[in-house]
TORFI-821874 format. One line per 5 residues: number of its first residue (from 1); their letters; for each residue y negated, z negated, x of C-alpha. Coordinates in steps of 0.05 Angstrom, whole numbers, plus 32768, in hexadecimal, padded with zeros to 4 digits. Layout:
REM TORFI-821874
NUM) A) Y:Z:X | ...
//
This chain:
REM TORFI-821874
1) MTKAA) 80B1:6FFC:8AFE | 80F6:701A:8AEE | 8135:7001:8AE6 | 8152:7038:8B28 | 810E:701A:8B53
6) KNNRK) 8125:6FCE:8B41 | 8170:6FDB:8B59 | 8153:6FF6:8B95 | 8128:6FC8:8BA6 | 8165:6F90:8B9A
11) SLLVL) 8192:6FBD:8BC1 | 815B:6FB3:8BFC | 815E:6F77:8BF2 | 81A2:6F60:8BFA | 81AF:6F98:8C39
16) VVILI) 816A:6F6E:8C5A | 818B:6F2E:8C4A | 81D6:6F51:8C5F | 81AE:6F5C:8CB1 | 818A:6F1B:8CB7
21) LINLA) 81C6:6EFD:8CA7 | 81F9:6F24:8CDF | 81C3:6F1E:8D10 | 81C7:6ECD:8D08 | 8207:6ECB:8D08
26) ASRIF) 820C:6EFF:8D4A | 81E3:6ED1:8D72 | 8210:6E98:8D62 | 8252:6EB7:8D68 | 8258:6EE1:8DAF
31) KRFDL) 8294:6F13:8DAF | 82AD:6F4A:8DDA | 82E1:6F7D:8DD0 | 830B:6F97:8E09 | 832D:6FD9:8DF8
36) TADNR) 8338:6FF2:8E31 | 838F:6FF8:8E31 | 8392:6FD5:8E6D | 8362:6F98:8E5A | 8337:6F9F:8EA8
41) YTLSA) 8309:6F83:8E88 | 8319:6F44:8E6C | 8310:6F0F:8E9A | 8349:6EDE:8EB9 | 8354:6E97:8E9D
46) TSLDI) 833A:6E8C:8EEF | 82FE:6EB2:8EE9 | 82E9:6E9B:8EB0 | 82EE:6E54:8EC3 | 82C9:6E5F:8F03
51) VNNIA) 8299:6E83:8EE5 | 8290:6E4A:8EB0 | 8278:6E17:8EE1 | 8240:6E3A:8EFE | 820F:6E0B:8EE4
56) EPLYI) 81CB:6E33:8F13 | 81BB:6E7F:8F0D | 81E4:6EA0:8F45 | 81CB:6EDD:8F5D | 81F2:6F21:8F72
61) DVFLE) 81D8:6F55:8F9A | 820B:6F95:8F8B | 8200:6FD3:8FCA | 8217:700A:8F90 | 81D0:702C:8F80
66) GEFPG) 81B8:706A:8FA1 | 81D5:70AE:8FA8 | 8220:70A9:8FBB | 8257:70D2:8FB5 | 8274:70D0:8F6C
71) EFTKL) 82B7:70A9:8F70 | 8287:7066:8F84 | 8262:707D:8F47 | 829C:7063:8F2A | 82A0:7020:8F5F
76) QTETQ) 825A:7018:8F3C | 826C:7025:8EF6 | 82AA:6FED:8EFD | 8281:6FBE:8F23 | 8245:6FBF:8EF4
81) QLLEE) 8284:6FBA:8EAC | 82A5:6F7C:8ED8 | 8265:6F55:8EE5 | 8248:6F6B:8E95 | 8287:6F3D:8E8F
86) FKAQN) 8277:6EFF:8EAD | 8231:6F02:8EA0 | 8247:6F01:8E58 | 826B:6EBD:8E65 | 8232:6EA3:8E87
91) PNIIF) 81ED:6EB6:8E8C | 81E5:6E94:8ED3 | 8204:6ED8:8EEF | 81C4:6EFF:8F02 | 81D7:6F3D:8F1D
96) QFVNP) 81B2:6F82:8F3C | 81C9:6FB3:8F61 | 819B:6FCF:8F95 | 819C:7002:8FC6 | 818B:6FF2:9010
101) LENDD) 8181:7038:9023 | 8149:7045:8FFB | 810B:7046:9035 | 812C:707E:9066 | 80EF:7055:908F
106) EREAI) 811E:7020:9091 | 815F:7042:9092 | 8176:702F:90D8 | 8153:6FE9:90D8 | 817E:6FD9:90A5
111) IESFL) 81C4:6FED:90AC | 81BE:6FD2:90EC | 81A9:6F8E:90C2 | 81E5:6F8F:909A | 8216:6FA1:90DB
116) QRGLT) 8200:6F69:90F0 | 8212:6F3B:90B4 | 825B:6F61:90B6 | 8246:6F8F:907A | 8263:6FCB:9097
121) PVNVT) 8252:7010:9077 | 827D:7047:9067 | 8277:7089:9076 | 828C:70B7:903A | 829A:710B:903D
126) LADKG) 82AA:7120:8FFE | 82C0:716D:8FFC | 82A4:7193:8FAF | 82B2:71D5:8FBA | 82A2:71E2:8FFB
131) KQTQE) 826C:71C4:9008 | 826F:7179:9028 | 8247:713B:9022 | 823E:70FE:9049 | 821F:70B8:9033
136) IVFPW) 8225:7076:905F | 8239:7041:9019 | 8236:6FFE:9024 | 8269:6FE7:8FEA | 8258:6FA2:8FF0
141) AIATY) 8242:6F6A:8FC0 | 8211:6F28:8FE1 | 821C:6EE9:8FAE | 81EA:6EB2:8FAF | 81EE:6E64:8F9D
146) GERSV) 81BB:6E3D:8FB1 | 81B3:6E3A:8FEF | 8202:6E60:8FFA | 8213:6E9E:9002 | 8253:6ED3:9008
151) KIPLL) 8261:6F14:9016 | 828E:6F37:8FDE | 82B0:6F7A:8FF4 | 82B3:6FAA:8FBC | 82D8:6FE6:8FDC
156) KNSMN) 8327:6FD9:8FF7 | 8324:7003:9049 | 836E:7010:9035 | 838A:7049:9066 | 83A8:708E:9051
161) ESTAE) 8388:7088:901B | 8358:70BF:8FFD | 830D:70A2:8FE6 | 8325:70A5:8F9C | 8361:7072:8FA8
166) KVVSS) 833B:7049:8FD1 | 8311:703D:8F8B | 8340:703B:8F6B | 836F:6FFB:8F8E | 831C:6FE7:8F8B
171) VQHLE) 831B:6FDA:8F49 | 835B:6FBA:8F4A | 832B:6F87:8F81 | 82F8:6F82:8F5B | 82FF:6F3F:8F39
176) YAFAN) 8326:6F1C:8F5E | 82E8:6F2E:8F90 | 82B3:6F10:8F67 | 82D2:6ECF:8F57 | 82F0:6EBA:8F9A
181) GFNTI) 829B:6EC4:8FAA | 8284:6E98:8F72 | 82BC:6E69:8F7C | 82B1:6E63:8FCB | 8267:6E59:8FBA
186) SNDKE) 826B:6E39:8F83 | 829A:6E04:8F9B | 8296:6DD5:8FD2 | 82D4:6DD3:9000 | 830C:6DA3:8FF3
191) KKIAV) 834E:6DC0:901C | 835C:6DB4:9062 | 8378:6DDA:908D | 83A2:6DCA:90CC | 83B2:6DF6:90FB
196) IKGNG) 83DE:6DDC:912E | 83E2:6DE3:9179 | 840C:6DBD:91AE | 8445:6DF2:91B3 | 841F:6E2F:91D1
201) QLHDL) 8402:6E3F:9190 | 83D6:6E85:919D | 8396:6E6F:91AC | 8354:6E64:9179 | 8331:6EA4:919B
206) LMADF) 837D:6ECD:9187 | 8369:6EB6:913D | 831F:6EB6:9139 | 831B:6EED:9100 | 8351:6EBC:90D6
211) IRNVR) 8331:6E77:90E0 | 82EF:6E98:90D1 | 8303:6EAE:9090 | 8322:6E74:9079 | 82E8:6E3F:9083
216) ENYFI) 82C3:6E69:9055 | 82F9:6E4C:901B | 8315:6E10:9045 | 830B:6DD2:9079 | 832E:6DEE:90AE
221) GTFTL) 8346:6DC5:90F7 | 836B:6DC2:9129 | 83AA:6D89:912D | 83C8:6D7D:916C | 8413:6D67:9173
226) DSVAI) 840D:6D52:91B8 | 83FF:6D10:91A0 | 843C:6D02:917E | 845E:6CF2:91C1 | 8435:6CB4:91C9
231) KPNES) 8422:6CA6:9178 | 844C:6CC4:914D | 844A:6C92:9101 | 83FD:6C9C:9111 | 83FC:6CF1:911E
236) LKYLQ) 842B:6CF1:90E5 | 83F5:6CC7:90AD | 83B5:6CF4:90D3 | 83E0:6D30:90C0 | 83EF:6D1D:9074
241) KYDLA) 83A1:6D1E:9074 | 83A3:6D6E:9073 | 83BB:6DA0:9034 | 83D7:6DD6:9064 | 83F1:6DDD:90A8
246) IIAKP) 83F7:6E25:90C9 | 8424:6E2C:910B | 840A:6E72:9125 | 8441:6E7D:9156 | 8458:6E46:917F
251) TEAFS) 8478:6E61:91C8 | 8497:6E17:91D5 | 84CD:6DE8:91C0 | 84B9:6DB7:9188 | 84CB:6D76:9194
256) DEEKM) 84FC:6D51:9168 | 84BA:6D1E:9161 | 848F:6D59:9155 | 84BF:6D81:9126 | 84C7:6D37:90F4
261) VLDQF) 847C:6D38:90F2 | 8480:6D7C:90D2 | 84B7:6D69:90A9 | 849B:6D3B:9097 | 8457:6D54:9087
266) VMNGG) 8482:6D7F:9058 | 84AD:6D4D:9031 | 8468:6D2C:9022 | 844C:6D6E:9000 | 8426:6D90:903A
271) KSLWL) 842B:6DE2:9032 | 843B:6E0A:9074 | 842E:6E4C:9088 | 8467:6E55:90C4 | 845C:6E9C:90ED
276) IDQVA) 848D:6E92:9121 | 84AF:6EBE:9154 | 84F8:6EB9:9166 | 84F3:6EE9:91A7 | 84C1:6EE3:91E0
281) IEMDS) 84A4:6F23:91EF | 8458:6F36:91E9 | 8436:6F81:91F0 | 8416:6F77:9222 | 8455:6F6B:924C
286) LYNEY) 846A:6FB3:9247 | 8426:6FCA:926A | 8446:6FCD:92B6 | 845C:6FF5:92EE | 849C:6FFE:92CF
291) GSTLA) 8485:7004:9287 | 84B8:6FD1:926F | 84D1:6F83:9259 | 84FF:6F5A:9244 | 8503:6F32:9203
296) YPRDL) 852F:6EF8:91FC | 8530:6EC1:91C2 | 8504:6E83:91C8 | 851F:6E46:91A9 | 84EB:6E21:9190
301) NLNDM) 8521:6DEB:9170 | 8503:6DFC:912C | 854B:6E1D:9111 | 856B:6DE5:90FC | 852A:6DCF:90CE
306) FFKYG) 851C:6E1C:90AC | 8571:6E13:90A4 | 8567:6DD5:907D | 852C:6DF4:904B | 855C:6E34:9045
311) IRINP) 8544:6E64:907B | 855B:6E8A:90C0 | 8534:6EA3:90E7 | 8555:6ECF:911A | 8541:6EE2:9165
316) VLVKD) 854A:6F29:9154 | 8519:6F66:9158 | 8510:6F90:911E | 8510:6FD9:9133 | 84F8:700A:90F4
321) VMATP) 84D9:704C:90ED | 84A9:7041:90CD | 8475:7024:90FE | 8434:7017:910E | 841C:704F:9149
326) IALAT) 8409:7034:918C | 83DA:705D:91C4 | 83F3:7072:9206 | 83CB:7094:923C | 83EE:70D3:9242
331) GETGS) 83B9:70F5:9278 | 8370:7100:9280 | 8338:7129:9261 | 8304:7141:928B | 82F6:70F7:92A0
336) ATQYT) 830C:70CF:926A | 834D:70B3:925F | 8376:70E0:9226 | 83A7:70B5:91FF | 83D8:70C5:91CE
341) QYPWF) 83F3:70A3:9196 | 8444:7094:917F | 846A:7071:9155 | 847E:702D:9172 | 84BB:7017:9150
346) YSPWI) 84BB:6FC8:9166 | 8478:6FC5:9141 | 8488:6FD1:90EF | 8458:6FE4:90BE | 846A:6FC4:9082
351) YPTAK) 8457:6FDA:903C | 845E:6FA3:9010 | 848C:6FAB:8FCD | 848E:6F72:8FB0 | 8465:6F5B:8F71
356) HPIVN) 8458:6F1B:8F88 | 83FC:6F0A:8F7F | 8406:6F05:8FC8 | 841B:6F49:8FE0 | 840F:6F69:8F9D
361) NIDGL) 83D3:6F9F:8FB6 | 83CF:6F95:8FF9 | 83C8:6FD0:9038 | 840D:6FD2:9062 | 840D:6F9C:9095
366) KFEFA) 8419:6FA0:90E4 | 8453:6F7E:90FF | 8461:6F77:9147 | 84AC:6F62:9168 | 84B8:6F41:911C
371) NSIDI) 84FC:6F1A:911C | 8520:6F20:90D5 | 8531:6EDB:90A8 | 8573:6EC3:908F | 8575:6EB5:903C
376) LKNDV) 859F:6E7D:903E | 85BC:6E55:8FFD | 8595:6E14:8FDF | 856B:6DFC:8FAA | 852C:6E18:8FC6
381) SKTVL) 8514:6E5B:8FA5 | 8503:6E89:8FD1 | 84D3:6ECD:8FC9 | 84D9:6F08:9008 | 849B:6F1C:900F
386) LQSSQ) 849D:6F42:9038 | 84D9:6F7D:905D | 84E4:6FA9:9084 | 84F3:6FF8:9072 | 8530:7010:905A
391) YSKPI) 8531:7033:90A3 | 853C:6FFA:90CA | 8563:6FD1:90E9 | 8566:6F91:9114 | 8571:6F94:9169
396) GTPVE) 8595:6F56:9187 | 857A:6F35:91C9 | 8571:6F34:9203 | 855F:6F76:91FF | 8530:6FA5:922B
401) VALEM) 84F3:6FC6:920E | 84DB:6FF5:922B | 8494:7020:9220 | 84BD:706C:9225 | 84E6:705C:91E4
406) VQDRP) 84A8:7082:91C0 | 84CC:70BD:91DA | 8508:70A6:91A7 | 8517:70C8:9164 | 8542:7097:9142
411) DQSEF) 8579:70B4:9117 | 8582:70A0:90CC | 85BD:708E:90CD | 85B8:705A:9102 | 859B:702E:90C6
416) ANSGA) 85CA:7039:909A | 85D5:6FFB:906B | 85A5:6FD4:909B | 8559:6FD4:907A | 8535:6FAC:9058
421) IPLAV) 852F:6F79:907C | 850A:6F38:9066 | 84C6:6F25:909C | 84A4:6EF5:906B | 84C4:6ECF:9036
426) LLEGN) 84A3:6E91:9008 | 84C8:6E52:8FFF | 84B7:6E25:8FC0 | 84DA:6DEC:8FA8 | 84FC:6DA1:8FBF
431) FKSVY) 84F9:6DA6:9003 | 8535:6D7F:9027 | 8521:6D61:9059 | 8544:6D70:90AA | 854D:6D24:90BB
436) ENRVL) 8571:6D16:9072 | 85AD:6CEB:9097 | 8597:6CEB:90D5 | 857D:6CC6:9109 | 8538:6CBE:9109
441) PFPES) 8511:6CDF:9149 | 84E2:6C9F:9142 | 84E2:6C67:9110 | 84BF:6C75:90CB | 84B8:6C4D:9088
446) SFKRS) 849B:6C7B:905F | 84CE:6CBA:9074 | 84DE:6CE2:9036 | 851A:6D08:903B | 8501:6D39:8FFE
451) SSANK) 84C2:6D51:8FE7 | 84AD:6D61:8FAA | 8494:6D9F:8F8F | 8479:6DC8:8FCB | 8477:6E0B:8FF6
456) MIVVA) 8475:6E2F:9037 | 8471:6E7D:9058 | 849C:6E89:9083 | 8487:6EC9:90A9 | 84B7:6EDE:90E8
461) DGDII) 847A:6EFA:9117 | 8444:6ED3:9135 | 8418:6F10:913F | 840D:6F18:90F8 | 83C7:6EED:9102
466) RNQLD) 83B3:6F06:9147 | 837A:6F2D:9141 | 8362:6F59:9180 | 8320:6F4B:91AC | 82F1:6F87:91C5
471) KDFRP) 82D5:6F90:920B | 82B0:6F4C:9205 | 82ED:6F2C:91F2 | 82CF:6F19:91AD | 82F9:6F1D:9171
476) MELGF) 82FF:6F58:9149 | 8313:6F52:90FE | 836B:6F42:90EF | 838C:6F78:90DB | 8361:6FB0:910A
481) DKWTN) 8386:6FD7:9140 | 834A:6FEA:9171 | 837B:7011:9199 | 838E:703C:915F | 8358:7039:913A
486) KLYGN) 8379:7028:90F6 | 836C:6FDF:90CC | 83B7:6FBE:90AD | 83AE:6F97:906F | 83C3:6F4D:90A1
491) KEFLM) 8394:6F25:9090 | 838D:6F2F:904A | 83DC:6F1A:9045 | 83C7:6EDA:9076 | 838E:6ECB:9043
496) NSVNY) 83B0:6ED0:9003 | 83E6:6EA6:901E | 83BD:6E73:9030 | 839E:6E77:8FE9 | 83E8:6E70:8FC5
501) LLDDT) 83ED:6E40:8FEC | 83B6:6E0C:8FDA | 838F:6E27:8FA9 | 8398:6DFE:8F65 | 836C:6E2A:8F3F
506) GLINI) 839C:6E70:8F34 | 8369:6E97:8F56 | 839E:6EC1:8F7A | 83B8:6ED6:8F3B | 837A:6F0B:8F29
511) RSKHV) 839B:6F33:8F67 | 83E0:6F43:8F32 | 83AA:6F63:8F03 | 83BD:6FAC:8EFD | 838A:6FE0:8EEB
516) ELPVL) 8397:702C:8ED6 | 835A:7056:8EEB | 835F:70A1:8EE0 | 8357:70C1:8F27 | 834D:7110:8F1C
521) DQEQV) 8378:7141:8F4E | 8340:7166:8F72 | 8372:71A8:8F7C | 8379:71B3:8F32 | 8330:719E:8F24
526) YANYT) 8319:71DC:8F5B | 834D:720D:8F3D | 8337:7201:8EFD | 82ED:71FE:8F02 | 82E1:7233:8ED8
531) RTQVI) 8308:722D:8E99 | 82EF:71E9:8E98 | 82A9:71FE:8E9A | 82B6:7227:8E68 | 82D7:71F7:8E3B
536) TVGVP) 82AB:71C2:8E45 | 8265:71E9:8E49 | 827E:7225:8E28 | 82A3:7215:8DE7 | 827B:71D9:8DCE
541) LLVLL) 8239:720E:8DD0 | 8261:7244:8DAF | 8271:7214:8D80 | 8230:720D:8D74 | 8216:7258:8D79
546) VFGFT) 824E:725D:8D37 | 823C:722B:8D0E | 81EC:723A:8D1D | 81FC:728A:8D05 | 822E:726D:8CD0
551) FTFLR) 81F4:7238:8CAB | 81B9:7270:8CB6 | 81F0:72A4:8C9C | 8200:726A:8C56 | 81B3:725F:8C4E
556) SRKYG) 81A1:72A1:8C46 | 81D4:72BC:8C14 | 81C5:727F:8BE5 | 8171:7277:8BEA | 8166:72CC:8C00
561) R) 8171:72D9:8BB8
//
């Protein structure tokens, strides 16, 4: 054997040993690199904690398989890559993509079964150079862990957005959607929510969709303040077993004893979500022979308590040019009543501008007869979550409200220096009791003058939580307006508020993740369609052809002699 052959064998042996060592190291040391500019595939610490605690197989069926418009291919790709990241962290994550409408014979039955489970499809129509295609897509996933399962929405149904814009918004929501779903089915409920009753609050049927969604993650029950009049101390002790109190649109004044129970609940660390109407008026009261009604201040006996906490809810109505529409009958077409939509200036359409996780990346909300909130100075930190547009102003009460105002065309000058009115405020810090240095309504040995670090959210509109009813008096989705067929972001805001007030895992912070997903300008694509084809297809072929002729020519010159 020659010296060169020995050197070759030695080099080959060294190479084989190096490859074996690399493979052994790779099997023991795992590392993935996220090279995206926005780190969209880097899981948050909260997601990692949730995934790493999954001890049994968690199965995920994703219904994004098959033929559907190109924009959903992007959603499918992003979903698959995110799930691969989850699986890389924990092999107990097992997922598959399923085409639920693959069998045409069972298509109608499957669509009906999906609808019954609340998995609503999306009808998407896309135009491509004059051709239109329409497909039914189910942008959902179902995660199953043991005997528990949960629906995971993959597409955010945002209004006034193109399909491409919806996909971008949905991709930003994906990690939160899956992490929240995994957390729901893999962890037992711990936190308890009390829905306060006894002061004319909304009926449960009008909050049914909110209650149904909250029940997936938390225990929720009714707490009636009527017992306070008889056993105030026992009522306070029982309420303190809950972690969050929701006070949804009370219409009757609170007694001092009831107010002290709620105040001491806050002082002892209880979180609270206040949905308050300081003006008495209902939309239904306008549908009479006069088409008008009187809006007047409502005294709930809560002003001093809110003042102590650092805010004031004013008995005014917020009039906003950025308004949601109402549908009014304007005539008949044949045997059917014709409805026309008009902007209703007492129903502001609120687009969140704050960057707080509660309101980040959510749709516009519908308010109805909202009031204004004043921010007062004290040691409690206040964050304005929602506010009216620049073209809004407060209207003092009492005042007559009439349907004929839909014909008004307000001049922008009348809203000068009056816009951006706070409508929802987050308060965080150490709260002082309203009964500090005052005679207590009832003796309480455990009375606290101040709280430790606590937080609450106050919204100056009780109807933000109200869901409409269909013709059979069944609750519809919160935020959906059946008269105008529009869906608003009310439910997402309220769910985020509850999660933020109760969330110990930091799950809500995932919502702040920002993803830069490039979107094609369809008009430019169509305008430059031919040139793009020439550049992407013709130029590479031309380069290849020139290279081939050049190579052949040079080869012929070199070896043709």
